[in-house]
C-alpha positions in Angstrom: 2.5 -40.9 11.8 4.0 -41.7 8.4 7.0 -40.0 6.8 6.5 -36.8 4.9 8.6 -34.0 3.4 8.4 -32.3 6.7 11.1 -34.1 8.7 11.3 -31.9 11.9 8.7 -31.1 14.3 9.3 -27.3 13.9 9.0 -27.7 10.1 5.6 -29.3 10.8 4.6 -26.6 13.3 5.6 -24.0 10.8 3.7 -25.6 7.9 0.5 -25.8 10.1 0.7 -22.3 11.3 1.1 -21.0 7.6 -1.8 -23.2 6.5 -4.2 -21.9 9.1 -2.9 -18.4 8.6 -3.5 -18.6 4.8 -7.2 -20.2 5.6 -8.1 -17.4 7.8 -6.8 -14.6 5.5 -9.5 -13.0 3.6 -9.5 -13.5 -0.2 -7.8 -11.0 -2.7 -10.4 -8.7 -4.0 -8.8 -9.2 -7.6 -7.9 -12.9 -7.7 -9.7 -14.6 -5.0 -6.4 -16.2 -3.7 -6.1 -16.6 -0.2 -2.5 -15.9 1.1 -0.9 -14.6 4.3 1.0 -12.3 1.9 -2.2 -10.4 0.9 -1.9 -6.8 1.5 -4.7 -4.6 3.2 -6.1 -1.9 1.1 -5.7 1.7 2.8 -4.0 2.9 5.8 -5.3 0.3 8.4 -4.9 0.8 12.0 -4.4 -2.2 14.4 -7.8 -3.5 15.3 -9.4 -2.0 12.2 -10.8 -4.2 9.3 -9.5 -3.0 6.0 -11.7 -2.3 3.1 -10.3 -5.3 1.0 -7.1 -7.4 0.5 -5.0 -7.7 -2.5 -2.4 -10.5 -3.3 1.1 -9.0 -3.9 0.8 -10.4 -7.5 -2.3 -8.2 -8.1 -0.7 -5.1 -6.3 1.8 -4.6 -9.0 -1.0 -3.6 -11.3 -0.4 0.2 -11.4 -3.7 0.8 -13.4 -5.6 -0.4 -10.2 -3.3 0.2 -7.1 -0.8 2.7 -6.1 1.0 4.1 -3.3 0.7 7.7 -1.5 3.7 9.9 -1.9 3.7 10.7 1.7 2.3 7.3 3.2 5.2 5.4 1.2 5.2 2.0 -0.2 3.9 0.2 3.0 0.4 1.4 2.2 -1.7 0.3 -0.7 -4.6 2.1 -2.4 -6.7 1.8 -5.2 -5.7 4.4 -8.0 -9.2 6.3 -7.7 -8.5 6.9 -4.0 -5.4 8.9 -4.8 -5.7 12.3 -6.1 -3.6 13.6 -9.3 -0.4 14.4 -7.2 -0.5 10.8 -5.9 -1.8 11.6 -2.5 -4.4 9.8 -0.1 -7.3 11.5 1.5 -5.4 12.2 4.6 -2.5 13.8 2.6 -4.5 15.6 0.0 -3.2 19.2 -0.3 0.0 18.5 1.5 2.0 20.4 -1.3 -0.5 23.0 -2.0 0.9 26.6 -1.4 -1.3 29.4 -0.3 -1.1 32.6 -2.3 1.7 34.1 -0.2 3.8 31.0 -0.6 3.1 30.8 -4.3 4.2 34.4 -4.6 7.4 33.8 -2.7 8.2 30.7 -4.9 7.4 32.8 -8.0 9.6 35.6 -6.9 12.4 33.3 -6.3 12.2 31.9 -9.5 12.1 35.1 -11.1 15.4 36.3 -9.2 17.1 33.1 -10.2 16.3 33.4 -14.0 16.4 37.1 -14.5 20.1 37.1 -15.8 19.9 34.0 -17.9 
């Protein structure tokens, strides 16, 4: 074997593993890049196949992608899959109040602002 930039066996193993992983990772749905850093779209459970993959550089496009307020930044969604409150399908309505709760909140606000 001739000399390369990779001087140790561990560096060679790490390089080969990353190269194989990059090659097996599906391409980004926006850029077509194959990278082990690609992020799955949606809340994907182990063993499930995600709808698509997104490269981190494309995931920063807030016009295309976003995060559910409940799921947090670990799960990426298409903007059209989030409702107006920034919630995914699973958490849709999470912060909605029924009539009784809304009346209680309205009464509290009225009470707190009546003397101002």
